[in-house]
Each structure stands twice: as structure tokens, then as C-alpha cells.
LOSEMI-104125 format. One record per residue: residue number from 1; residue in one letter; x, y, z of N, C-alpha, C in turn. Coordinates in steps of 0.02 Angstrom, whole numbers, always signed. Layout:
BEGIN
REC    n  res      nx      ny      nz     cax     cay     caz      cx      cy      cz
REC  NUM    A       X       Y       Z       X       Y       Z       X       Y       Z
...
***
This chain:
BEGIN
REC    n  res      nx      ny      nz     cax     cay     caz      cx      cy      cz
REC    1    X     +42     -60      +0      +0      +0      +0     +44     +62      +0
REC    2    X     +30    +106     -47     +68    +169     -51     +46    +215      +5
REC    3    X     +94    +242     +42     +80    +290     +95    +129    +348     +90
REC    4    X    +102    +408     +97    +141    +469     +96    +120    +511    +156
REC    5    X    +168    +537    +192    +152    +577    +252    +197    +638    +255
REC    6    X    +167    +696    +243    +204    +759    +245    +208    +786    +317
REC    7    X    +260    +823    +330    +269    +857    +393    +316    +916    +384
REC    8    X    +321    +957    +436    +369   +1012    +434    +340   +1081    +420
REC    9    X    +276   +1084    +407    +245   +1149    +395    +239   +1189    +458
REC   10    X    +217   +1251    +451    +208   +1294    +508    +201   +1367    +488
REC   11    X    +206   +1410    +538    +202   +1482    +528    +273   +1510    +524
REC   12    X    +287   +1548    +473    +353   +1577    +464    +346   +1649    +440
REC   13    X    +393   +1691    +458    +391   +1760    +437    +416   +1767    +365
REC   14    X    +395   +1819    +330    +421   +1831    +262    +497   +1832    +264
REC   15    X    +527   +1800    +215    +599   +1794    +212    +627   +1734    +248
REC   16    X    +585   +1699    +285    +607   +1642    +323    +612   +1578    +281
REC   17    X    +629   +1524    +316    +640   +1459    +283    +602   +1404    +320
REC   18    X    +586   +1352    +282    +557   +1292    +310    +583   +1232    +269
REC   19    X    +587   +1175    +301    +601   +1114    +265    +544   +1065    +277
REC   20    X    +511   +1048    +223    +457    +999    +226    +484    +929    +213
REC   21    X    +453    +881    +245    +472    +811    +236    +412    +771    +212
REC   22    X    +427    +718    +177    +374    +672    +154    +401    +601    +162
REC   23    X    +376    +566    +212    +395    +497    +224    +353    +452    +180
REC   24    X    +386    +407    +144    +349    +366     +96    +359    +292    +112
REC   25    X    +312    +252     +90    +316    +180     +95    +270    +148     +44
REC   26    X    +282     +84     +30    +238     +47     -14    +259     +46     -86
REC   27    X    +315     +77    -103    +340     +75    -171    +415     +87    -169
REC   28    X    +447     +78    -227    +519     +84    -231    +538    +157    -239
REC   29    X    +550    +189    -183    +563    +261    -181    +622    +279    -226
REC   30    X    +675    +240    -224    +736    +258    -261    +726    +256    -336
REC   31    X    +672    +228    -359    +658    +225    -431    +598    +267    -450
REC   32    X    +576    +309    -405    +514    +345    -415    +525    +416    -442
REC   33    X    +472    +443    -470    +468    +514    -487    +420    +546    -438
REC   34    X    +446    +594    -401    +408    +624    -346    +396    +698    -360
REC   35    X    +336    +719    -348    +318    +789    -357    +298    +821    -290
REC   36    X    +310    +885    -286    +280    +927    -235    +229    +972    -269
REC   37    X    +170    +976    -239    +118   +1021    -263     +92   +1060    -203
REC   38    X     +54   +1113    -217     +26   +1152    -162     -42   +1178    -181
REC   39    X     -81   +1196    -131    -147   +1224    -143    -158   +1281     -94
REC   40    X    -162   +1340    -120    -176   +1400     -80    -251   +1405     -68
REC   41    X    -270   +1442     -16    -342   +1449      -1    -381   +1476     -61
REC   42    X    -433   +1441     -79    -476   +1464    -133    -448   +1456    -203
REC   43    X    -392   +1421    -209    -360   +1412    -275    -352   +1337    -291
REC   44    X    -335   +1324    -352    -324   +1255    -373    -255   +1230    -353
REC   45    X    -243   +1168    -368    -179   +1137    -353    -126   +1163    -402
REC   46    X     -69   +1181    -375     -15   +1210    -414     +48   +1167    -406
REC   47    X     +78   +1151    -463    +139   +1111    -461    +197   +1153    -437
REC   48    X    +239   +1124    -394    +296   +1159    -366    +361   +1134    -398
REC   49    X    +369   +1068    -401    +430   +1040    -429    +430    +965    -428
REC   50    X    +480    +936    -460    +484    +864    -468    +556    +842    -461
REC   51    X    +565    +781    -436    +630    +748    -437    +622    +678    -465
REC   52    X    +667    +661    -511    +670    +593    -537    +723    +557    -497
REC   53    X    +702    +512    -453    +750    +478    -409    +791    +426    -447
REC   54    X    +776    +412    -509    +817    +366    -548    +882    +399    -569
REC   55    X    +879    +464    -583    +939    +498    -608    +954    +563    -572
REC   56    X    +912    +582    -524    +926    +642    -485    +905    +708    -518
REC   57    X    +877    +704    -577    +858    +766    -611    +799    +799    -576
REC   58    X    +802    +865    -575    +750    +904    -542    +725    +958    -589
REC   59    X    +663    +979    -577    +634   +1034    -615    +586   +1070    -568
REC   60    X    +582   +1137    -578    +541   +1178    -533    +495   +1224    -572
REC   61    X    +441   +1244    -540    +396   +1294    -569    +431   +1361    -572
REC   62    X    +408   +1402    -617    +440   +1467    -626    +440   +1511    -564
REC   63    X    +388   +1507    -524    +383   +1551    -466    +435   +1533    -412
REC   64    X    +465   +1474    -416    +515   +1453    -366    +575   +1499    -369
REC   65    X    +599   +1515    -428    +653   +1563    -439    +714   +1550    -396
REC   66    X    +734   +1487    -391    +794   +1469    -353    +785   +1468    -278
REC   67    X    +725   +1477    -253    +714   +1480    -181    +703   +1411    -149
REC   68    X    +680   +1363    -187    +662   +1297    -161    +710   +1244    -189
REC   69    X    +719   +1191    -151    +760   +1135    -174    +730   +1069    -150
REC   70    X    +723   +1023    -197    +697    +956    -182    +755    +908    -175
REC   71    X    +751    +864    -125    +802    +813    -116    +770    +749     -90
REC   72    X    +808    +695     -93    +783    +630     -70    +836    +595     -28
REC   73    X    +813    +564     +25    +856    +522     +67    +831    +450     +59
REC   74    X    +868    +411     +21    +845    +344      +6    +848    +298     +67
REC   75    X    +896    +310    +111    +901    +269    +172    +841    +279    +217
REC   76    X    +814    +339    +217    +756    +355    +259    +690    +352    +221
REC   77    X    +693    +338    +156    +632    +340    +115    +594    +405    +126
REC   78    X    +629    +460    +122    +600    +525    +135    +618    +575     +81
REC   79    X    +568    +612     +61    +575    +666     +13    +574    +732     +51
REC   80    X    +613    +780     +28    +616    +845     +61    +601    +902     +13
REC   81    X    +577    +956     +41    +570   +1018      +4    +598   +1074     +49
REC   82    X    +657   +1098     +32    +687   +1154     +68    +661   +1218     +37
REC   83    X    +632   +1261     +77    +603   +1323     +52    +636   +1382     +87
REC   84    X    +664   +1426     +48    +698   +1486     +75    +665   +1549     +48
REC   85    X    +677   +1604     +82    +652   +1669     +61    +577   +1666     +46
REC   86    X    +540   +1640     +93    +468   +1631     +84    +432   +1698     +85
REC   87    X    +378   +1701     +48    +335   +1760     +48    +262   +1739     +56
REC   88    X    +219   +1788     +64    +149   +1773     +79    +115   +1732     +25
REC   89    X    +139   +1738     -36    +109   +1699     -91    +126   +1625     -87
REC   90    X    +173   +1607     -44    +189   +1537     -34    +144   +1503     +17
REC   91    X     +99   +1541     +48     +52   +1513     +96      +6   +1463     +60
REC   92    X      +6   +1401     +84     -32   +1348     +51     -24   +1284     +92
REC   93    X     -65   +1235     +74     -53   +1167     +97      -9   +1133     +45
REC   94    X     +44   +1104     +69     +94   +1072     +25     +86    +996     +29
REC   95    X     +88    +966     -30     +79    +893     -35    +137    +863     -75
REC   96    X    +159    +805     -54    +202    +766     -98    +157    +718    -137
REC   97    X    +179    +701    -197    +137    +661    -241    +179    +609    -277
REC   98    X    +154    +548    -277    +183    +493    -315    +127    +464    -357
REC   99    X    +136    +466    -421     +84    +442    -467     +19    +479    -450
REC  100    X     -34    +444    -433     -97    +477    -416    -107    +482    -340
REC  101    X     -55    +468    -303     -60    +468    -230     -32    +533    -200
REC  102    X     -67    +557    -149     -44    +615    -111     -52    +600     -37
REC  103    X     -12    +635      +4     -21    +630     +75     -77    +676     +99
REC  104    X     -79    +687    +164    -131    +729    +193    -113    +803    +188
REC  105    X     -51    +817    +172     -29    +886    +164      -3    +916    +229
REC  106    X     +35    +969    +222     +59   +1006    +280     +51   +1080    +265
REC  107    X     +24   +1117    +314      +7   +1188    +305     +69   +1231    +313
REC  108    X     +80   +1274    +266    +133   +1325    +270     +99   +1393    +269
REC  109    X    +112   +1433    +320     +84   +1500    +324    +141   +1549    +331
REC  110    X    +143   +1596    +284    +195   +1648    +285    +162   +1714    +303
REC  111    X    +179   +1739    +361    +146   +1799    +385    +190   +1833    +438
REC  112    X    +185   +1900    +438    +222   +1937    +489    +182   +1938    +555
***
């Protein structure tokens, strides 16, 4: 059974940083393609970025602008999203996604 569990969200001031985690199980993480997506209040789901764990290639949405970084720890079966220089527009529930599966999400709120 595929399971994804995000954590690490919280309240952060503009310009601050957070690292989100996504613990995975039920599939071969080291061979997976993993996405981060987010959903802001009243808006649709927005793609944030992807990592191909087969070759390490990464790609990010334009709004990331070098502020976010996706990584994977194969020993821990955990996906990460390091977010720096956060602003209010980054406020959203963040989800990791594998194929059609998502976790429960973790809330990120950027506010002074």
C-alpha cells in the first residue's frame, strides 16, 4: 500500500525558511518520480517541482526562482522540500505526490 506523510509545515515570517518532509512507503522510492504540489486557499492545485529519483534530475515551477530545493534520502525513504526566502504567496497546503497518490498535506503559512 502506497503511503505518503508530509510534515514540517508551520508559521514563518516573510523571508524565512522551512524544510518539509514526506515519508513514503509501499513502493520503490529510489526508482520513483516524486512531485511537490501546493494548494492555496480558494485556489487550485499548483505544481511546485519534481525529482526523478532514478537519475537525480530536478525541475521547478517558474515562481520558485531558485528559492526551493527538492532532495531525497533513500536510506530514510523520505522526500524533502527546502524552502527559502518565503513570501505570503507561498502560503498553502503542501503535498508530496507519487503517481496519483498524495499525503494529507502540511500547512505552510507565511505571515508577519
